[in-house]
C-alpha positions in Angstrom: 85.7 15.1 6.3 86.8 17.3 9.1 83.4 17.5 10.7 80.3 15.4 11.3 78.1 17.1 8.7 76.1 14.6 6.7 76.9 15.7 3.2 74.5 13.1 1.7 71.7 15.0 3.3 73.2 18.5 3.3 69.9 20.2 2.4 68.4 19.4 5.8 70.7 21.9 7.5 69.3 25.4 7.7 71.5 28.5 7.2 70.9 29.6 10.8 72.1 26.2 12.0 75.2 26.0 9.9 76.2 29.3 8.4 78.0 29.4 5.0 77.6 33.1 4.2 80.3 35.6 4.8 77.9 38.1 6.5 76.5 37.0 9.9 73.5 39.0 11.1 73.1 37.7 14.7 70.7 39.8 16.7 70.9 38.3 20.1 73.6 36.7 22.2 73.0 33.1 23.3 72.6 33.3 27.1 71.2 29.9 27.6 72.8 27.4 30.1 75.7 29.0 32.0 76.5 31.5 29.2 76.5 35.1 30.4 77.8 38.5 29.3 79.3 39.2 32.7 82.8 39.8 31.5 84.0 42.6 29.3 85.0 41.4 25.9 83.1 38.1 26.0 82.4 37.0 22.4 79.0 35.5 21.6 78.7 31.7 22.0 77.4 31.4 18.4 80.9 32.0 17.0 82.7 29.0 18.7 79.5 26.9 18.1 79.7 27.5 14.4 83.5 27.0 14.2 83.3 23.6 16.0 80.4 22.4 13.8 82.3 23.3 10.6 85.8 22.4 11.6 85.7 19.5 14.1 84.2 16.2 14.9 82.8 15.0 18.3 85.6 13.9 20.6 88.3 16.2 19.0 90.1 18.9 20.9 89.7 22.7 20.7 92.2 25.1 22.1 91.4 28.7 23.2 94.5 30.7 24.3 92.4 33.7 25.4 89.7 31.9 27.4 88.1 34.7 29.5 85.0 33.3 31.3 85.1 30.1 29.2 82.6 30.6 26.3 84.6 28.2 24.1 84.8 25.4 26.6 81.1 25.7 27.4 80.4 25.1 23.7 82.9 22.2 23.8 80.8 20.6 26.4 77.5 21.2 24.5 78.9 19.8 21.3 80.8 16.9 22.8 84.3 18.2 22.0 87.3 18.2 24.3 88.8 21.6 25.1 91.8 23.4 26.5 91.6 27.0 27.8 94.4 29.3 28.8 93.7 32.4 30.8 96.3 34.9 32.1 94.2 36.4 34.9 94.0 34.0 37.8 90.7 35.5 39.1 89.0 35.1 35.7 90.4 31.6 35.3 88.9 30.5 38.6 85.5 32.0 37.6 85.7 30.1 34.3 86.4 26.8 36.3 83.3 27.4 38.4 81.3 27.9 35.2 82.6 24.7 33.8 81.5 22.8 36.9 78.0 24.2 36.5 78.0 23.3 32.8 79.1 19.8 33.5 76.0 19.3 35.6 73.9 20.3 32.6 75.5 18.0 30.0 75.4 14.3 29.5 78.7 14.2 27.7 80.9 13.6 30.8 78.5 10.9 32.0 78.8 9.0 28.7 82.4 9.7 27.9 84.7 9.7 31.0 87.6 10.7 28.8 86.2 14.1 28.0 88.3 16.9 29.4 88.1 20.7 29.4 91.2 21.8 31.5 91.7 25.5 32.2 95.3 26.6 32.6 96.4 29.8 34.2 99.3 31.4 32.4 100.7 33.4 29.5 99.7 31.9 26.1 103.0 33.3 24.6 105.1 30.9 26.7 103.0 28.3 28.4 103.9 24.6 27.7 100.5 23.1 27.0 101.6 19.5 26.4 103.6 19.6 29.6 100.6 20.9 31.6 97.9 18.7 30.0 99.6 15.8 28.3 97.8 16.8 25.1 100.2 17.0 22.2 97.9 18.0 19.4 94.6 19.8 18.8 92.2 20.0 15.8 91.0 23.6 16.1 92.3 26.8 17.7 89.9 29.6 18.5 91.4 33.0 19.3 89.6 36.0 20.7 92.4 38.3 21.8 92.1 41.8 23.3 91.6 44.5 20.7 94.8 46.0 21.8 94.0 48.7 24.5 90.3 49.2 23.9 89.4 47.4 27.2 91.8 47.2 30.2 91.4 43.6 31.3 94.2 43.7 33.8 97.4 45.5 35.0 99.6 42.6 34.0 102.3 43.7 31.6 102.0 40.3 29.8 98.4 41.1 28.9 98.0 42.1 25.2 95.7 45.0 26.3 98.7 46.6 28.0 101.0 46.5 25.0 102.7 50.0 24.9 102.4 50.4 21.1 100.6 48.8 18.2 103.8 47.1 17.1 104.3 45.7 20.6 100.7 44.3 20.5 101.3 42.6 17.1 104.6 41.2 18.4 102.9 39.8 21.5 100.0 38.4 19.4 102.4 36.7 17.0 104.2 35.1 20.0 100.9 33.5 21.0 100.3 32.2 17.5 103.8 30.8 17.3 103.5 29.1 20.7 100.2 27.3 19.9 100.7 26.5 16.2 102.9 23.4 16.7 99.9 21.8 18.6 97.6 22.2 15.6 97.4 19.2 13.3 98.4 20.0 9.7 95.7 21.3 7.4 93.4 21.9 10.4 92.0 25.3 11.2 92.5 28.4 13.4 89.7 30.9 13.9 90.5 34.5 14.8 87.8 36.8 16.2 88.8 40.4 16.3 87.6 44.0 15.6 89.3 47.2 14.6 89.7 50.4 16.7 90.0 54.2 16.4 93.0 56.1 17.8 93.6 59.8 17.5 91.1 60.2 14.6 92.6 57.2 12.7 91.0 53.8 11.9 93.5 51.1 13.1 92.8 47.9 11.1 93.7 45.4 13.9 91.8 42.7 12.0 94.0 42.8 8.9 97.2 43.5 10.8 96.7 40.4 12.9 95.5 38.5 9.8 98.9 39.1 8.3 100.7 37.8 11.4 98.8 34.5 11.2 99.5 34.1 7.5 103.2 34.7 8.1 103.1 32.0 10.8 102.4 29.4 8.2 98.7 29.5 7.4 96.5 30.2 4.4 93.4 32.4 4.7 90.2 30.5 4.0 87.4 32.9 5.1 86.8 36.5 6.3 83.4 36.6 7.9 81.9 40.0 8.9 79.7 39.7 12.0 77.3 42.5 12.9 77.3 43.8 16.5 73.6 44.7 16.7 73.2 42.5 19.7 76.1 44.2 21.5 75.4 47.9 20.8 77.1 50.5 22.9 73.7 51.8 23.9 70.2 52.7 22.7 68.2 55.9 22.4 70.2 58.9 23.6 73.5 57.0 23.5 73.0 56.0 19.9 72.2 59.6 18.9 75.4 60.7 20.7 77.5 58.3 18.7 75.8 59.3 15.5 76.5 63.0 16.3 80.1 62.2 17.0 80.4 60.2 13.7 78.9 63.0 11.7 81.1 65.6 13.3 84.3 63.5 13.2 83.9 62.0 9.7 84.1 58.4 10.9 81.6 55.5 11.1 80.4 53.9 14.3 81.7 50.3 14.6 78.9 47.8 14.0 81.0 44.8 13.0 83.9 42.6 13.8 85.7 39.8 11.9 85.8 36.1 12.2 88.8 35.0 10.1 89.4 31.4 9.4 92.9 30.0 8.5 94.2 26.6 7.6 97.6 25.4 8.7 99.8 24.6 5.8 101.1 21.1 5.3 104.9 20.9 5.8 106.8 20.3 2.5 
């Protein structure tokens, strides 16, 4: 088993507690504890929560190469997992460290297990040497929530995927992150990719499937494609919704209401 689920008593788990369907209708973001939607592009905590329950055990290590404000590491604390986060923006990395200090005060895990660690590294996930920085040579789960290319401008740093000049540059930079972190992941363990698509010049750009192909080419097999609704993160209500509906009708497109959670398993070396 790669998790702590009690399969002898599997019926006791409710679907909302451990999701097994490929369509996730999640109406409200979990803002309990130190979670907050303060940062553009933060994904909902329910996603890393589900990934850790399904694909890790207590005490194992989760890596997030696009940490942001630390959503993944907060869930690591809550679920008694170790975690490593990498964030390119020094200012955001420092904000995440402060959040982790606050979360530590709310959890008993560190008090009971002094070996538990959730280090936050500032650097470029394409090149950073995580074992050298942390002493951690392997992890059991990778959770990736990269920028959706240039939809949101997170920084002016040219190394930031949001500043990739072209779609091909974005995919190349994304693949470099995958290639850099893959050696850390134990064989036959899992990588979760959270990403959405985008529109550009009247064309739907399938970022989800394009990045999916890059992960597969890096030595993984695809296990799941989960479609998650975005009803809890709508662009707006009332007049704003009507405006988007008008634009969709006029332009012949559909308003984005979903993103993907893709789960991959690392192949065993022959």
